C-alpha positions in Angstrom: -22.2 -69.8 -44.4 -24.7 -70.3 -41.6 -26.7 -67.5 -39.9 -24.5 -67.5 -36.8 -21.3 -66.4 -38.6 -22.6 -63.1 -40.1 -24.3 -62.3 -36.8 -21.1 -62.9 -34.8 -19.1 -60.9 -37.3 -21.7 -58.1 -37.0 -21.5 -58.2 -33.2 -17.7 -58.1 -33.2 -17.8 -55.1 -35.6 -20.4 -53.3 -33.6 -18.4 -53.8 -30.4 -15.2 -52.6 -32.1 -17.0 -49.5 -33.3 -18.5 -48.9 -29.9 -15.1 -49.4 -28.2 -13.3 -47.1 -30.7 -16.0 -44.5 -30.0 -15.4 -44.7 -26.3 -11.6 -44.5 -26.8 -12.1 -41.5 -29.2 -14.4 -39.8 -26.6 -11.7 -40.3 -24.0 -9.1 -38.8 -26.3 -11.3 -35.8 -27.0 -11.6 -35.3 -23.2 -7.9 -35.5 -22.6 -7.3 -33.4 -25.7 -9.7 -30.7 -24.5 -8.1 -31.0 -21.0 -4.7 -30.5 -22.5 -5.9 -27.5 -24.4 -7.4 -26.1 -21.2 -4.1 -26.7 -19.4 -2.1 -25.1 -22.2 -4.4 -22.1 -22.2 -4.2 -21.8 -18.5 -0.4 -22.0 -18.6 -0.3 -19.4 -21.4 -2.5 -17.1 -19.4 -0.2 -17.4 -16.4 2.8 -16.7 -18.5 1.2 -13.6 -20.0 0.3 -12.4 -16.6 3.8 -13.0 -15.3 5.2 -11.2 -18.3 2.9 -8.2 -17.7 3.8 -8.1 -14.1 7.5 -8.2 -15.0 7.0 -5.3 -17.5 5.2 -3.3 -14.8 7.9 -3.8 -12.3 10.6 -2.9 -14.8 8.7 0.2 -15.7 8.3 1.2 -12.1 12.0 0.6 -11.4 13.0 2.7 -14.4 10.6 5.5 -13.3 12.1 5.4 -9.8 15.6 5.5 -11.2 14.7 8.5 -13.4 13.0 10.2 -10.5 15.9 9.7 -8.2 18.3 10.9 -10.8 16.2 14.0 -11.4 16.0 14.6 -7.6 19.7 14.1 -7.2 20.4 16.5 -10.1 18.1 19.1 -8.6 19.8 18.8 -5.2 23.2 19.1 -6.9 22.0 22.2 -8.8 20.5 23.6 -5.6 23.7 23.0 -3.6 25.7 24.5 -6.5 23.6 27.6 -6.5 23.8 27.9 -2.7 27.6 27.5 -2.9 27.8 30.1 -5.7 25.6 32.5 -3.7 27.8 32.0 -0.6 30.9 32.6 -2.7 29.5 35.8 -4.3 28.3 37.0 -0.9 31.7 36.3 0.7 33.4 38.0 -2.2 31.2 41.0 -1.9 31.8 41.2 1.9 35.6 40.9 1.3 35.4 43.5 -1.4 33.5 45.9 0.9 36.0 45.3 3.8 38.9 46.0 1.4 37.2 49.2 0.1 36.4 50.3 3.7 40.0 49.7 4.7 41.3 51.6 1.7 39.1 54.6 2.4 40.2 54.7 6.0 43.8 54.3 4.9 43.4 57.1 2.4 42.0 59.5 5.0 44.4 58.5 7.7 42.0 56.8 9.9 43.7 53.4 10.0 42.9 51.0 12.8 
């Protein structure tokens, strides 16, 4: 073996190592870029999920609030209607009593 053969083999091996190092550095860059993109996408998904939960919570609170308001209005209207009925019944009762007293004492209209 002459001196040129080991030298050329050494040069080829060194260039292969250098080339594989460059390829591996590129892969690390693309791998880290992929990790960054995945983390970014995961962050966006988490943000979207949080926003969706917030909107759902708000919608549920509005629904509960409107239900409570409607129930309160219904109770209030029911109480008003009951009061009117009691008031009208009392007035009708008073008119009937007044008419009966007048009839009893002969002072009919």
